[in-house]
C-alpha positions as CSV (number, residue, x, y, z in Angstrom):
1,X,4.5,21.7,-135.3
2,X,1.4,23.3,-136.9
3,X,-1.7,21.4,-136.1
4,X,-3.8,20.6,-139.2
5,X,-6.1,18.0,-140.7
6,X,-4.6,16.0,-143.6
7,X,-7.0,13.7,-145.3
8,X,-5.5,11.3,-147.8
9,X,-8.0,9.2,-149.7
10,X,-6.6,6.2,-151.4
11,X,-8.8,3.9,-153.5
12,X,-7.3,0.4,-154.0
13,X,-9.4,-2.6,-154.9
14,X,-12.6,-0.5,-154.2
15,X,-11.6,0.0,-150.5
16,X,-11.3,3.5,-148.9
17,X,-8.5,3.7,-146.4
18,X,-8.3,6.5,-143.8
19,X,-4.6,7.5,-142.9
20,X,-3.5,10.3,-140.4
21,X,-6.8,11.9,-140.6
22,X,-6.0,14.6,-137.8
23,X,-3.1,15.7,-135.7
24,X,-3.8,15.4,-131.9
25,X,-3.7,18.5,-129.7
26,X,-4.4,17.2,-126.2
27,X,-4.8,14.0,-124.2
28,X,-8.2,12.8,-122.7
29,X,-8.5,10.8,-119.4
30,X,-11.7,8.6,-119.0
31,X,-11.9,8.9,-115.2
32,X,-11.7,5.2,-114.8
33,X,-8.1,4.0,-114.7
34,X,-6.1,6.3,-117.0
35,X,-2.8,8.0,-115.8
36,X,0.5,9.3,-117.2
37,X,3.8,8.8,-115.3
38,X,6.5,11.4,-115.8
39,X,10.0,11.2,-114.2
40,X,10.7,14.1,-111.8
41,X,13.5,15.5,-109.7
42,X,13.1,17.1,-106.3
43,X,13.6,20.9,-106.2
44,X,13.6,23.4,-103.3
45,X,10.9,25.4,-105.3
46,X,8.6,24.5,-108.1
47,X,5.8,25.6,-110.5
48,X,3.5,23.1,-112.2
49,X,1.0,24.2,-114.8
50,X,-1.4,22.8,-117.4
51,X,-4.6,23.5,-119.3
52,X,-7.4,21.2,-118.0
53,X,-11.0,20.7,-118.9
54,X,-13.2,18.6,-116.6
55,X,-16.2,16.4,-117.6
56,X,-17.2,15.8,-113.9
57,X,-16.4,17.4,-110.6
58,X,-16.2,16.2,-106.9
59,X,-12.8,15.0,-105.6
60,X,-10.8,14.6,-108.8
61,X,-7.1,14.1,-108.9
62,X,-5.4,15.9,-111.8
63,X,-1.7,16.0,-110.9
64,X,0.2,14.4,-108.1
65,X,3.9,14.4,-107.4
66,X,4.4,10.9,-106.1
67,X,6.9,8.1,-105.5
68,X,7.1,6.1,-108.7
69,X,7.9,2.9,-106.9
70,X,4.3,2.6,-105.7
71,X,2.2,3.6,-102.7
72,X,3.9,6.3,-100.6
73,X,3.2,7.8,-97.2
74,X,3.0,11.3,-98.6
75,X,1.9,13.2,-101.6
76,X,3.2,16.6,-102.7
77,X,3.2,19.1,-105.6
78,X,-0.4,18.1,-106.1
79,X,-3.3,19.6,-108.0
80,X,-6.8,18.3,-107.5
81,X,-10.5,19.2,-107.3
82,X,-12.0,19.1,-103.8
83,X,-15.4,18.0,-102.6
84,X,-16.7,21.6,-103.1
85,X,-15.8,21.5,-106.8
86,X,-12.8,24.0,-106.5
87,X,-9.2,23.7,-107.5
88,X,-6.9,22.8,-104.7
89,X,-3.1,22.9,-104.3
90,X,-1.8,20.2,-101.8
91,X,1.8,19.8,-100.6
92,X,3.5,18.2,-97.7
93,X,6.5,19.6,-95.6
94,X,6.1,17.2,-92.7
95,X,2.5,18.3,-92.3
96,X,-0.3,18.7,-94.7
97,X,-0.5,22.1,-96.4
98,X,-3.5,23.0,-98.6
99,X,-4.3,26.1,-100.6
100,X,-7.7,26.5,-102.4
101,X,-8.6,28.8,-105.3
102,X,-12.0,30.6,-105.1
103,X,-12.6,30.2,-108.8
104,X,-15.8,28.2,-109.5
105,X,-15.2,25.3,-111.9
106,X,-17.6,24.7,-114.8
107,X,-17.5,21.4,-116.6
108,X,-16.6,21.3,-120.2
109,X,-14.5,24.5,-119.9
110,X,-10.8,24.8,-120.3
111,X,-8.9,26.3,-117.3
112,X,-5.3,27.2,-117.1
113,X,-4.1,26.2,-113.6
114,X,-0.6,26.7,-112.0
115,X,0.5,25.7,-108.6
116,X,3.8,26.7,-107.0
117,X,5.6,26.5,-103.7
118,X,9.1,27.4,-102.3
119,X,11.0,26.0,-99.3
120,X,10.6,28.3,-96.4
121,X,8.3,30.4,-98.5
122,X,4.6,30.5,-99.7
123,X,2.2,28.3,-101.7
124,X,0.4,29.7,-104.6
125,X,-2.4,28.6,-107.0
126,X,-3.3,30.6,-110.2
127,X,-6.5,29.9,-112.1
128,X,-6.8,31.7,-115.4
129,X,-4.5,34.4,-114.1
130,X,-6.3,34.8,-110.8
131,X,-3.6,34.3,-108.1
132,X,-4.3,33.0,-104.6
133,X,-1.3,33.1,-102.2
134,X,-1.1,31.3,-98.8
135,X,-1.1,33.3,-95.6
136,X,1.0,30.6,-94.1
137,X,4.6,29.5,-94.9
138,X,5.9,26.2,-95.9
139,X,8.9,24.5,-94.7
140,X,10.9,22.0,-96.7
141,X,8.5,20.2,-99.1
142,X,8.6,16.4,-99.4
143,X,11.9,15.2,-100.6
144,X,10.7,11.7,-101.7
145,X,9.4,13.0,-105.0
146,X,10.6,10.8,-108.0
147,X,7.7,11.1,-110.5
148,X,4.6,13.0,-111.4
149,X,1.4,11.0,-112.0
150,X,-1.1,12.8,-114.1
151,X,-4.8,11.7,-113.6
152,X,-4.3,9.7,-110.4
153,X,-2.4,9.4,-107.1
154,X,-0.8,6.3,-105.7
155,X,-2.9,6.5,-102.5
156,X,-6.1,6.2,-104.4
157,X,-7.9,8.6,-102.1
158,X,-9.2,10.8,-104.9
159,X,-11.0,9.8,-108.1
160,X,-9.3,9.5,-111.4
161,X,-9.2,12.6,-113.5
162,X,-12.1,12.7,-116.0
163,X,-11.3,15.3,-118.6
164,X,-8.7,16.6,-121.0
165,X,-5.2,18.1,-120.5
166,X,-2.9,20.2,-122.6
167,X,0.5,21.9,-122.2
168,X,1.8,20.3,-119.0
169,X,4.9,22.0,-117.7
170,X,7.2,21.7,-114.6
171,X,9.6,24.5,-113.5
172,X,12.3,24.3,-110.8
173,X,11.5,27.8,-109.7
174,X,8.4,29.6,-108.4
175,X,7.1,31.7,-111.3
176,X,5.6,35.1,-110.7
177,X,2.1,35.9,-111.9
178,X,3.3,38.0,-114.8
179,X,5.3,35.1,-116.3
180,X,2.5,32.6,-115.8
181,X,0.1,35.0,-117.7
182,X,2.7,35.7,-120.3
183,X,3.1,31.9,-121.0
184,X,-0.3,30.4,-120.5
185,X,-1.9,31.1,-124.0
186,X,0.8,29.5,-126.1
187,X,3.5,26.9,-126.4
188,X,7.1,27.2,-125.1
189,X,8.4,25.3,-128.1
190,X,11.6,24.0,-126.4
191,X,13.4,25.4,-123.4
192,X,13.2,28.4,-121.1
193,X,15.2,29.2,-117.8
194,X,14.2,26.8,-115.1
195,X,11.9,24.7,-117.4
196,X,12.3,21.1,-116.3
197,X,9.4,19.3,-118.2
198,X,7.5,20.6,-121.3
199,X,4.9,18.2,-122.8
200,X,2.6,19.6,-125.6
201,X,0.5,16.4,-126.0
202,X,0.7,16.7,-129.8
203,X,1.8,13.1,-130.6
204,X,-1.4,11.3,-131.5
205,X,-4.2,11.3,-134.0
206,X,-7.5,12.4,-132.8
207,X,-10.5,10.0,-133.0
208,X,-8.5,7.1,-134.5
209,X,-6.4,4.2,-133.2
210,X,-3.0,5.1,-131.7
211,X,-1.9,1.8,-130.1
212,X,1.8,2.6,-130.5
213,X,1.7,6.2,-129.2
214,X,2.1,5.4,-125.5
215,X,4.7,8.2,-124.8
216,X,4.1,11.9,-124.2
217,X,7.2,13.6,-125.5
218,X,9.0,16.1,-123.3
219,X,10.5,19.0,-125.3
220,X,12.4,20.5,-122.4
221,X,15.6,18.8,-123.5
222,X,15.7,16.6,-120.4
223,X,13.9,13.7,-122.0
224,X,11.4,13.4,-119.1
225,X,8.9,11.7,-121.4
226,X,5.5,10.6,-120.0
227,X,4.3,7.0,-120.1
228,X,0.6,6.4,-120.9
229,X,-1.0,3.7,-118.7
230,X,-4.5,2.0,-119.2
231,X,-5.4,4.4,-122.1
232,X,-7.7,2.9,-124.8
233,X,-5.8,4.9,-127.4
234,X,-8.9,4.6,-129.7
235,X,-12.1,6.6,-130.2
236,X,-12.9,9.9,-128.7
237,X,-12.1,9.2,-125.0
238,X,-9.0,7.8,-123.3
239,X,-7.1,8.8,-126.3
240,X,-5.4,11.7,-128.1
241,X,-8.0,14.3,-129.0
242,X,-8.5,17.5,-131.0
243,X,-8.8,20.3,-130.7
244,X,-6.8,21.0,-127.6
245,X,-6.7,24.4,-125.9
246,X,-3.5,25.7,-127.5
247,X,-2.8,25.6,-131.2
248,X,0.2,23.6,-132.0
249,X,3.2,25.8,-132.9
250,X,1.6,28.9,-131.4
251,X,4.8,30.1,-129.6
252,X,4.6,32.5,-126.6
253,X,6.7,35.6,-126.5
254,X,9.6,34.8,-124.3
255,X,9.2,36.4,-120.9
256,X,12.0,38.7,-120.0
257,X,13.0,38.6,-116.3
258,X,14.7,41.6,-114.8
259,X,18.5,41.7,-115.4
260,X,20.4,42.9,-112.3
261,X,23.8,44.4,-112.4
262,X,26.0,45.1,-109.4
263,X,28.7,47.6,-109.1
264,X,31.6,47.3,-108.4
265,X,31.6,44.1,-110.5
266,X,34.7,42.8,-108.8
267,X,36.3,43.9,-105.5
268,X,39.6,43.6,-103.9
269,X,39.4,44.9,-100.3
270,X,40.9,44.6,-96.8
271,X,39.8,42.4,-94.0
272,X,37.3,44.1,-91.7
273,X,36.5,46.9,-94.1
274,X,33.0,47.9,-95.0
275,X,32.3,47.6,-98.7
276,X,29.1,49.0,-100.4
277,X,27.5,47.5,-103.5
278,X,24.8,49.1,-105.7
279,X,22.3,47.1,-107.8
280,X,20.6,48.4,-110.9
281,X,18.3,47.0,-113.6
282,X,15.1,46.1,-111.5
283,X,12.3,47.6,-109.5
284,X,13.2,46.1,-106.1
285,X,16.1,43.9,-104.9
286,X,16.9,41.2,-102.4
287,X,20.6,40.8,-101.3
288,X,22.1,37.7,-99.7
289,X,21.5,39.1,-96.2
290,X,17.8,39.8,-96.9
291,X,18.3,43.6,-97.4
292,X,15.8,45.1,-99.9
293,X,17.6,48.4,-100.6
294,X,19.3,49.1,-103.8
295,X,22.6,49.6,-102.0
296,X,24.0,47.0,-99.6
297,X,27.0,47.2,-97.3
298,X,28.9,44.2,-96.0
299,X,32.0,43.8,-93.8
300,X,34.7,41.9,-95.7
301,X,36.5,39.1,-94.0
302,X,39.7,37.3,-94.8
303,X,39.4,35.0,-97.8
304,X,37.1,35.0,-100.7
305,X,33.4,35.7,-100.5
306,X,30.4,36.3,-102.9
307,X,27.8,39.0,-102.8
308,X,24.6,38.4,-104.7
309,X,21.4,40.2,-105.4
310,X,18.1,39.3,-107.2
311,X,15.8,41.9,-108.7
312,X,12.1,42.0,-109.4
313,X,9.8,44.0,-111.7
314,X,6.8,46.0,-110.4
315,X,4.8,42.8,-110.1
316,X,7.3,40.9,-108.1
317,X,8.9,38.8,-110.8
318,X,12.4,38.0,-109.9
319,X,15.3,37.5,-112.4
320,X,18.4,35.4,-112.0
321,X,20.8,36.6,-109.2
322,X,23.7,38.7,-110.0
323,X,26.9,37.7,-108.2
324,X,30.1,39.6,-107.4
325,X,33.3,38.0,-106.3
326,X,35.2,39.7,-103.5
327,X,38.8,39.0,-102.7
328,X,39.7,40.0,-99.1
329,X,43.3,40.6,-98.1
330,X,44.2,40.4,-94.4
331,X,45.7,43.4,-92.8
332,X,49.2,43.0,-91.5
333,X,49.3,41.4,-88.1
334,X,52.2,42.6,-86.0
335,X,53.7,41.3,-82.8
336,X,54.1,43.6,-79.9
337,X,57.6,44.9,-79.6
338,X,58.4,44.9,-75.9
339,X,61.8,46.6,-75.4
340,X,64.1,47.1,-72.5
341,X,66.9,49.6,-72.6
342,X,68.7,52.1,-70.4
343,X,68.1,55.8,-70.2
344,X,70.5,57.9,-72.3
345,X,70.7,55.4,-75.2
346,X,68.4,55.1,-78.3
347,X,66.0,52.3,-79.1
348,X,64.9,51.2,-82.6
349,X,61.4,49.9,-82.9
350,X,61.4,46.8,-85.0
351,X,57.9,45.2,-85.3
352,X,57.6,41.6,-86.5
353,X,55.0,40.8,-89.2
354,X,53.1,37.7,-88.3
355,X,50.7,37.6,-91.3
356,X,49.3,39.9,-94.0
357,X,52.7,40.9,-95.4
358,X,54.7,41.9,-97.0
359,X,54.5,45.4,-95.4
360,X,55.2,48.2,-97.8
361,X,55.3,51.1,-95.3
362,X,55.4,51.8,-91.6
363,X,54.5,54.9,-89.6
364,X,55.1,55.4,-86.0
365,X,53.2,57.4,-83.3
366,X,56.5,58.7,-82.1
367,X,57.3,60.1,-85.5
368,X,60.3,57.9,-86.0
369,X,61.3,54.3,-85.5
370,X,64.3,55.4,-83.4
371,X,63.4,56.8,-80.0
372,X,65.2,57.9,-76.8
373,X,62.6,58.0,-74.1
374,X,63.6,58.7,-70.5
375,X,60.7,56.8,-69.0
376,X,58.6,53.8,-69.8
377,X,56.7,54.6,-73.0
378,X,53.9,53.1,-75.0
379,X,54.1,53.6,-78.7
380,X,52.0,52.5,-81.8
381,X,53.2,51.2,-85.1
382,X,51.0,51.4,-88.2
383,X,51.7,49.0,-91.1
384,X,50.3,48.9,-94.6
385,X,50.6,46.2,-97.2
386,X,50.5,46.4,-101.0
387,X,46.7,46.2,-101.1
388,X,46.5,49.2,-98.8
389,X,45.3,47.2,-95.8
390,X,46.4,49.0,-92.6
391,X,46.7,47.9,-89.1
392,X,48.4,48.8,-85.9
393,X,50.1,47.3,-82.9
394,X,51.0,48.9,-79.5
395,X,54.2,48.1,-77.7
396,X,56.0,49.2,-74.7
397,X,59.6,50.4,-74.2
398,X,60.7,49.9,-70.6
399,X,63.5,52.2,-69.6
400,X,66.1,51.4,-67.0
401,X,66.5,53.8,-64.1
402,X,66.3,54.4,-60.4
403,X,63.7,52.2,-58.8
404,X,61.0,53.5,-56.5
405,X,61.2,52.4,-52.9
406,X,62.5,49.4,-50.9
407,X,61.7,47.7,-47.6
408,X,64.1,47.3,-44.7
409,X,63.9,44.3,-42.3
410,X,65.3,44.7,-38.8
411,X,66.6,41.1,-38.4
412,X,64.6,40.8,-35.2
413,X,60.9,40.2,-36.0
414,X,60.2,41.6,-39.5
415,X,58.7,39.3,-42.1
416,X,56.4,39.4,-45.2
417,X,53.7,36.8,-45.5
418,X,52.9,36.4,-49.2
419,X,50.0,34.1,-49.1
420,X,51.7,31.9,-51.8
421,X,51.5,28.2,-50.9
422,X,54.3,25.8,-51.5
423,X,51.8,23.5,-53.2
424,X,51.4,26.2,-55.9
425,X,54.9,25.3,-57.3
426,X,55.8,22.6,-59.7
427,X,59.4,21.6,-60.4
428,X,60.3,24.9,-62.1
429,X,60.7,28.2,-60.3
430,X,62.7,31.4,-60.1
431,X,63.2,33.8,-57.1
432,X,64.9,37.2,-57.7
433,X,65.3,40.4,-55.8
434,X,67.6,43.3,-55.1
435,X,69.2,42.9,-51.6
436,X,71.7,44.5,-49.3
437,X,72.6,44.0,-45.7
438,X,74.8,45.9,-43.2
439,X,76.6,42.6,-42.5
440,X,78.3,40.3,-45.0
441,X,76.9,36.7,-45.1
442,X,78.1,34.6,-42.2
443,X,77.4,31.4,-40.3
444,X,75.6,32.9,-37.3
445,X,72.1,31.6,-38.1
446,X,69.6,30.8,-40.8
447,X,68.1,33.7,-42.7
448,X,67.7,35.4,-46.1
449,X,65.6,37.8,-48.1
450,X,63.6,35.0,-49.8
451,X,64.0,31.9,-47.6
452,X,61.5,29.1,-48.4
453,X,61.1,25.7,-46.9
454,X,62.3,23.9,-50.0
455,X,63.8,26.7,-52.2
456,X,65.1,30.2,-51.7
457,X,67.8,32.9,-51.6
458,X,69.8,32.5,-48.5
459,X,72.1,35.1,-46.8
460,X,73.3,33.5,-43.6
461,X,73.5,29.9,-42.7
462,X,75.2,27.8,-40.1
463,X,76.5,25.5,-42.7
464,X,79.3,27.3,-44.7
465,X,78.3,25.6,-47.9
466,X,74.8,27.2,-47.9
467,X,76.0,30.8,-47.0
468,X,75.2,33.3,-49.8
469,X,73.5,30.7,-51.9
470,X,70.6,29.7,-54.0
471,X,69.0,26.5,-52.5
472,X,66.6,23.8,-53.4
473,X,65.4,20.6,-51.7
474,X,64.7,18.0,-54.5
475,X,62.2,15.2,-54.6
476,X,64.6,13.0,-52.7
477,X,64.5,15.5,-49.8
478,X,68.2,16.3,-50.4
479,X,69.2,20.1,-50.1
480,X,71.5,21.6,-52.7
481,X,73.3,25.0,-52.8
482,X,74.6,27.1,-55.7
483,X,76.8,29.9,-54.5
484,X,76.3,33.6,-55.3
485,X,80.0,34.1,-54.5
486,X,81.3,36.8,-52.2
487,X,78.7,39.3,-51.0
488,X,79.8,42.5,-49.3
489,X,78.1,44.5,-46.5
490,X,76.1,47.6,-47.5
491,X,76.2,46.8,-51.1
492,X,73.2,46.3,-53.4
493,X,73.1,43.0,-55.3
494,X,70.6,41.6,-57.8
495,X,70.3,38.0,-56.8
496,X,68.4,35.3,-58.8
497,X,67.9,31.6,-58.1
498,X,66.5,29.4,-60.9
499,X,65.5,25.8,-61.0
500,X,64.4,23.8,-64.0
501,X,63.5,20.6,-62.2
502,X,67.1,19.3,-62.3
503,X,69.7,22.2,-62.4
504,X,69.9,24.9,-59.8
505,X,71.6,28.2,-60.8
506,X,72.7,31.2,-58.9
507,X,73.0,34.6,-60.7
508,X,74.5,37.7,-59.2
509,X,74.0,41.0,-61.0
510,X,72.9,39.1,-64.0
511,X,76.0,36.8,-64.1
512,X,75.8,33.1,-63.6
513,X,78.0,32.5,-60.6
514,X,77.4,28.7,-60.1
515,X,75.1,25.8,-60.8
516,X,74.6,22.4,-59.4
517,X,72.8,19.4,-60.8
518,X,70.3,17.7,-58.5
519,X,68.6,14.4,-58.5
520,X,65.5,16.1,-59.8
521,X,62.1,17.3,-58.8
522,X,60.9,19.4,-55.9
523,X,60.2,18.1,-52.4
524,X,56.8,18.5,-50.9
525,X,56.4,21.3,-48.4
526,X,53.3,22.5,-46.5
527,X,52.3,26.1,-45.5
528,X,53.0,29.4,-47.2
529,X,56.0,31.4,-48.4
530,X,57.4,34.2,-46.3
531,X,60.1,36.7,-47.0
532,X,62.8,37.8,-44.5
533,X,62.8,34.8,-42.0
534,X,63.5,31.1,-41.7
535,X,60.3,29.1,-42.6
536,X,60.2,27.4,-39.2
537,X,62.8,29.0,-36.9
538,X,62.4,32.5,-35.3
539,X,65.5,33.7,-37.1
540,X,65.1,36.9,-39.3
541,X,67.2,38.6,-42.0
542,X,68.7,41.9,-41.4
543,X,68.7,43.8,-44.7
544,X,66.8,45.7,-47.3
545,X,64.8,44.1,-50.2
546,X,63.5,45.6,-53.4
547,X,61.9,44.2,-56.6
548,X,61.1,40.8,-55.2
549,X,59.8,38.5,-57.9
550,X,58.4,34.9,-57.8
551,X,58.1,32.9,-61.0
552,X,56.7,29.5,-61.9
553,X,59.3,29.1,-64.7
554,X,63.0,28.8,-64.8
555,X,64.1,32.1,-66.3
556,X,67.1,32.3,-68.6
557,X,70.2,34.4,-68.2
558,X,69.0,36.7,-71.0
559,X,65.6,37.1,-69.4
560,X,67.1,38.0,-66.0
561,X,69.4,40.6,-67.5
562,X,66.7,42.0,-69.6
563,X,64.5,43.0,-66.7
564,X,66.7,43.2,-63.6
565,X,67.5,46.9,-64.0
566,X,63.9,48.0,-64.4
567,X,60.5,47.6,-62.9
568,X,58.2,45.1,-64.7
569,X,54.9,45.8,-66.4
570,X,53.5,42.9,-64.2
571,X,51.9,40.8,-67.0
572,X,54.9,38.6,-68.0
573,X,54.3,34.9,-68.5
574,X,55.1,32.8,-65.5
575,X,55.1,35.7,-63.0
576,X,53.4,34.4,-59.9
577,X,53.9,37.4,-57.6
578,X,55.8,40.7,-57.9
579,X,56.5,43.2,-55.1
580,X,57.9,46.7,-55.9
581,X,57.7,48.0,-52.3
582,X,56.6,51.4,-53.5
583,X,53.8,52.0,-51.1
584,X,55.6,54.0,-48.4
585,X,57.5,57.3,-48.1
586,X,61.2,56.6,-47.5
587,X,62.0,56.9,-43.7
588,X,58.7,58.7,-43.0
589,X,55.8,57.6,-40.8
590,X,54.2,54.7,-42.8
591,X,52.2,53.1,-39.9
592,X,49.0,53.3,-41.9
593,X,50.4,50.8,-44.4
594,X,49.8,47.2,-43.4
595,X,50.6,45.4,-46.6
596,X,52.7,45.6,-49.8
597,X,51.0,45.1,-53.1
598,X,51.4,42.3,-55.6
599,X,51.9,44.1,-58.9
600,X,51.4,40.8,-61.0
601,X,47.7,41.1,-60.7
602,X,47.5,37.7,-59.0
603,X,46.5,39.3,-55.6
604,X,49.2,37.8,-53.4
605,X,49.5,41.0,-51.4
606,X,52.0,40.6,-48.5
607,X,51.0,41.4,-45.0
608,X,53.7,43.3,-42.9
609,X,54.5,41.5,-39.7
610,X,56.6,43.1,-37.0
611,X,57.5,46.3,-39.0
612,X,57.6,49.6,-37.0
613,X,57.3,51.5,-40.3
614,X,58.9,54.7,-38.9
615,X,62.5,55.9,-39.2
616,X,65.4,54.3,-41.2
617,X,65.0,50.8,-39.9
618,X,62.0,48.4,-40.3
619,X,60.5,50.8,-42.8
620,X,60.3,51.9,-46.4
621,X,63.6,53.3,-47.7
622,X,65.0,54.4,-51.0
623,X,64.9,51.8,-53.8
624,X,67.8,49.8,-55.3
625,X,70.1,51.8,-57.7
626,X,69.4,50.3,-61.1
627,X,72.3,50.1,-63.6
628,X,71.7,52.9,-66.1
629,X,74.4,52.0,-68.4
630,X,74.8,48.4,-69.4
631,X,73.6,45.0,-68.4
632,X,76.1,42.1,-68.0
633,X,76.4,39.7,-70.9
634,X,75.2,36.2,-70.7
635,X,78.2,34.0,-71.5
636,X,79.2,30.4,-71.4
637,X,82.7,29.1,-71.0
638,X,84.6,25.9,-70.8
639,X,86.4,27.0,-67.6
640,X,85.0,25.4,-64.5
641,X,84.0,27.9,-61.8
642,X,85.2,27.3,-58.2
643,X,82.6,26.7,-55.6
644,X,81.9,28.8,-52.6
645,X,83.9,26.4,-50.4
646,X,87.1,27.3,-52.5
647,X,89.9,29.1,-50.7
648,X,89.8,31.8,-53.4
649,X,87.8,35.0,-52.6
650,X,87.5,38.1,-54.7
651,X,85.9,41.5,-54.0
652,X,84.4,44.0,-54.8
653,X,82.7,42.5,-57.8
654,X,81.9,44.3,-60.0
655,X,84.9,46.7,-59.7
656,X,86.4,49.6,-61.7
657,X,90.1,49.5,-60.6
658,X,91.3,47.5,-57.6
659,X,90.3,43.8,-57.2
660,X,91.0,42.1,-53.9
661,X,92.0,38.4,-54.2
662,X,92.3,36.4,-51.0
663,X,93.8,32.9,-50.8
664,X,94.9,30.7,-47.8
665,X,98.0,29.5,-49.4
666,X,100.4,30.6,-52.2
667,X,99.2,29.9,-55.7
668,X,99.4,31.3,-59.3
669,X,96.3,33.1,-60.7
670,X,95.6,34.0,-64.3
671,X,93.0,36.6,-65.5
672,X,91.4,35.4,-68.7
673,X,88.9,37.2,-71.0
674,X,85.8,35.6,-72.5
675,X,87.9,34.5,-75.5
676,X,90.3,32.5,-73.3
677,X,93.2,35.0,-73.7
678,X,95.3,35.5,-70.6
679,X,95.5,39.2,-69.9
680,X,97.3,39.0,-66.5
681,X,99.2,36.3,-64.6
682,X,100.6,36.7,-61.0
683,X,101.7,34.7,-58.0
684,X,99.8,35.6,-54.8
685,X,99.7,34.7,-51.2
686,X,97.1,35.8,-48.6
687,X,95.4,39.0,-49.6
688,X,96.6,40.7,-52.8
689,X,95.3,43.9,-54.5
690,X,95.4,43.7,-58.3
691,X,95.2,46.9,-60.3
692,X,92.9,46.1,-63.3
693,X,92.1,49.7,-64.3
694,X,93.8,49.2,-67.7
695,X,91.4,46.4,-68.7
696,X,88.5,47.0,-70.9
697,X,85.0,46.9,-69.4
698,X,83.5,43.4,-69.5
699,X,83.5,39.9,-68.0
700,X,86.7,38.1,-66.9
701,X,87.7,34.9,-65.2
702,X,90.3,34.5,-62.4
703,X,91.7,31.0,-62.6
704,X,93.5,29.2,-59.8
705,X,96.5,27.2,-61.1
706,X,96.2,24.6,-58.3
707,X,92.6,23.7,-58.7
708,X,92.1,24.6,-62.4
709,X,88.9,26.3,-61.5
710,X,87.8,29.9,-62.0
711,X,85.5,32.6,-60.8
712,X,83.9,35.4,-62.8
713,X,84.2,39.1,-62.1
714,X,83.1,42.2,-64.0
715,X,85.3,45.1,-64.8
716,X,83.1,48.2,-65.1
């Protein structure tokens, strides 16, 4: 609106009437009780500016951001004149922060004053384009701000403003000096970026009565109109006045802030990759991590993220931030493929994708997914998805083959003290080892390769029911036995005893030979576990042991078969202790060796008690001969297996041609395959030799017609 003087003279009944003599251009405060209240919103940064002309100096309040409800504890966003007659910027961030301009004020002179601050930044005061910046930082400025009060503060600790004001503006950003200078000598007619309040003080009529013009109109578009309080609104003071400092309608040239562009403008990348962005369009830059270089690199992580940069001109004026959206794809996550197979066959590496799929291509460190290693081998699989994200996983192929060494016990005084306490066990456990003895199991005494106080693998026992058995003493202190079946002298067997808290199972060479259901739980025992002797009696096992493993879980048939013909890596879940017995040289002088190592990493190394460690007895020998061809199948059947106390005995088991079957009285036996088909039926009495060389390799059952029970055997 162009300010002008319009004089309309009307003569009616000889009376001269003055109407709208002059358009007002500013507002005058009388220094007594005038003030203007303007709604405000809290912002993390601000700039407040106005043209002011003072009639008197000394402790004058000009602008104060206050609580509109009345007296408040704190003031902030405040412009005033101090006792030295200098402009002062006051704010509060939990403590008083004051910044003073060195410009000397002269009464009756218009000054453009701008104050600004930013959370965790600096305070500024600009007088007629002369900028003063604080040497200290501010924290979070007072958050109770609800209104600006022009001319007075609610605490009343500074005098009322005595003077005139024009072009009051509030910004929700901290303006740079260039923008303040650009804008100060004209009107911003309506809006501008970040402009929150824009009052021109052009509503009234100078020097005349304006009783109805009690609002100062806000042209920012937010309708934050000011309310005039205690103004006389007549005459040349405490009223709308002219001329103001700025001519009405004299628009400023819009200030152009730097426009920043970022390349690439959008990004699709892989998790964990380093992405580089380049900014253009400004003199200097600040990225979201605080970097001030024109290029910025950031490691991308799974999900979506934003990268932004602001840019400034040579004088430090920052434009709006440029933002780039980054979509991040996870690289495929693969499970380690731990394989067991026997030398002479091939193995296909088949990794499992856990996340980040689908996988579009695989490559293998071996050159192919099908490998035929002759020894335990580590390999790496590389996987790539459709986005091009690539990752790798390392697995291990464990190859069955001849074991290393074994340890012979003389049956007189040899024992291995493991250091494992019985109190270390809960209800679930597994014992397994390779074992052979020069004598078949008998009832001469109590011994076994892994004979514990309340669980174990027993070879000899005075009670026939516990000979060649897995045993457990449950929580009711009752002993139970699950038979391994017939064991021959000088024959290596893989024996495993498992207990799940209720059911005790006995496995021989990977085949479940028998099981028994207990009352549950495990009895309490004191002391530590030893191998090769009775836990309390001086009775010792005569035999050779290899690959002894102690677990705190009940292993399954599949798990037992998967690892019984190979050495372990030692890191399997539930493995309490693991003894390979590979320390010595077979049948050589090993007297310097006093313990056998625990390969599980749990440090239960066994001390050697009673061993001579020379010759072919009570010393290290060759290891157990692992099966290099096949592992037995884990099968279930509806046929009830006979117990060890049955009068039906078979040997050898496994066998390739002749199977010896021994009974105490005449009976009819049937040989059944795993499908239940009878492949042979014959009447026997005493000891009979059955030729099974024409049967296919696999698992079979011999069923006794009198008892209806059966026992498994393996045809190799």
